[in-house]
N, C-alpha and C positions, 0 to 999 in steps of 0.2 A: 491392384489399376486397372481400368477401363483398356482393351486394345486402342491403338489408333492404328490404322489402317494406310497404306503406304500413299495412296493416293490422298489423304487427307494430310500426311504428314507433307505432301507434297504440296497443296493448297496450302496448308499453313505457312510456308514458308514463305520467302521473299521471290519475287520474277526473277528479278535480275540482279538483286540487291537489299542492301540494307532499306525500308522503309522509313519516310520521313520521320515518322514517328522515334525514329532511334535515332535521329542525328540529333534529336529535340527541336528547338525553332524551324523555321522556314530557313535555308541555307540563302545565302548571299550567293550570287551568279558567281562575284570574286572570288569566292570561297570554293562554291560547287566545282568549275573549271580550274584545272590547270591551264589547258588553251581554250577558248572562247570560240565556239564553232565557228561567228564568224569571221574571225580568223583567217580562217581554210579558205573562205570565199570574195573578201572584200581588202583593200588594201593593194599591198604588194602581188597579194594572189588573185586579184582579180583576172587575169590572163592565166595563170596557170589553172587555177580550178577547168575551166572547158580543155584546155590542152589534155589534164590527166581523164577526164570523161572520155574523152576521143581515143586517147591510146589503152583505155581500159577495155570500152567495149568494139575496138578494131583487133584487139591479138589477145587477153584476158577470157581461160574460159567462162569465166563469171558473165561475160557480157549474151551468153545463151540464158539463164536463167529467166528473165522474162518472157523470151519468143518460147521455153519447154515448159512453164505452167501452164496446166488445164484452166484458161479464162472460162472456155465454156460451160463446166461446171464450177462455180464459185463459192458452193456450198459445202462440197466433196472434198476429200483425200483421196488423190486417184495416184495410180501409175505413174502419170505425168508429173504430177509433183514432187514426187517419191527421186523423178530423174533429175528435174530441176533442180532438188539441192544439192545434188552430185555435184555440178558445175561450179558450185562454190565450195568444192574442196569437203566433202561431207557427204555422209552416209547413213541413213536412218537402217540401224538392225534388221533383221531380218523377223524377230519377234513381234518388236513395234508395229513394224509395217503391214503383217500381216492381222492384227488386232484393227490396225485403224485403217486397212477396207476393207472388213469383214466383220467382228464384232462390233466396234467401237463405229462402225460406219455413220448407224442413225445419231448416236448420242454427237460427233462430231457436227454431224447435217446442224441439228439441231443449236445447237450453240452458235454454231457461226452464222444460222440466221436470226439469233435473238442478237448476235452483237451489232451487225446491220449491215447496209448496201456494200457491196465490194470495194468503191469510190470512197468511202468516209473514210475522212481524213485525222488527223493523230490531232487536229487542234480544233475539231469540230467540238460545240459545246455539247453533242450528244455522242463523242465520244467516251467512252465509260471505261479506264484503264484500274479502277480502283479495286480492291481484293476482294469484294464481295460479288463483281460482276461478273458476267457472260463471259469475256474476253481470259479474265483467271482464271474464269472454273477450265476453260479448254485447256490454258496454258495447263495446268492441273493434271487435267485428263489426259492430255498427250503425254508426259511425262512417269505418268504414274500407272498407266498400261501396257501391258505384254500377253502374247498369245504364248499356249495356252491358258496362262492362268487366270488372268485376267486382271484383279489388283497385283500390281507388283511393277518395280523400276523398269521403266523402256531401256533403258540404256539412252535414252536422249538427254544431253546437257542443254544447258541453255543455249549455246551457239547454235545445237541442230535443231532446237525447240525453236526456238526464233525465227531462223532461215524456214522451217516448215511452215510457222504461223504466215509468214512473211510473204509467201508462196498464196494464201490466200486475203489476204487482206493488206497488201503493200502499202497501201497509203495511212492505216493504222500501226502497223504491229511494225520495228525498229530492230531492224537487223544485230544481233551481238555478237561484235568482233572482237575480241581479247588487245590486238592492237589500237584501234580506235578508240576501245573505252581507258587505254593507257593514256593515250594522247590527249582525251577529251578530260577526263575528271580526275580531280583531285585525287579522292579516293576510290582505289578499286571497286567498293562494296555497296556504291553509289545505287540505289534506286534508277537504273539504265532509261526505263519505260517512263515511268512518271515524272523524272527532269527533263527528256526530250517533250515529253507531252507539254510541261508546264513554259519550256524553251520556245516553242513552235507557236505555242497561244499567243504567247508575249511579244515575241519576235517578228514584225511583218517584213521589217530587213532582211531577216533570213531568211525567207522565204522567197522575198524579192529579187536576193541572189542567186539561191540557188535556181529559182528561176527563170535567171537570163543567163548562167554559166549551163544550163540546158541546151536554152536558146542556141547559144555562141558555140556549142559543138556540133561535133560534126559523127553522124551515122547514129544517134540516138535511138532504143526501142521506142516506139509508140506508149504515150502514156506513162514514162517510166514519171517514178514516185517522188517528191522531193527529199523523203526521208533515206530511198535509196542511193540517189545522189550524191546526199549528204558521208554516208558510209562510203561510196565509191572514191571520194574526194579526199577526204582524211586517210583513207585507207593506202590508196594511190601515193599518198602524201609521205605518209610515216612512215609505210613498209612497202607496198606495193611496187613501187619504182625500180627496186633493185632488182625485179626484173626484168624489164626494158633499157634495151641500146638507146632508144628514144631520148629517155630520161635522162640520159648519164650528165646532162650538164646543169642537172636541178639543183639548184642553190637548198642549202638547209633553211628550214624554217626558220625566222628569225620573228621575232615581238613584233607590233608597228609601231 
């Protein structure tokens, strides 16, 4: 049997869960989502969403993620980006960090340039998140290389890898968080990225509602992405509120 490299094993696996083909036919939203993302920003939650954003960006360490990202070098992973992800309660293992900063630097730069500009949104028709795309190749590369061996598991799981990629393309790559995934999806193995891409492309209502929540919140970082705002709102609503005395009066999330 021919040898399959760690890199190819990583690439041939899914990004963040089951591919659509493994589900069979396209899954209906009612079956895909346990709680539809719109429920977190509309109806009874329309005032809660900007409140959650305000409190998060006022008092949680993740509020510094956007400001610590190395925006001056959008096509490189730099030490500033590695620092930025630590504000989201993860760290990049040293062997993976050394590889990304040294031996793997040029390949990362090539793939980021091939993906597209830093402001490319997940719903843009040019945004390619398919298995054969540069985005998928980058996902496999950062997870499948470490110093000094080269091809080897990097120690970056889907949560860490998604946060690192979101630092470089914040409007394209959603952050994976187990609490958010458990709140949104009926099946935790769901392909997180392609499902959210389909949703953002088909739901201008969601995009508008997230934009309104950002507009109504206080102290938002410049150019906060809709993807990141959804991540923060859902995370705060189902998990993060536990660490804020300002949210002691938050009622349980109820169906619309």
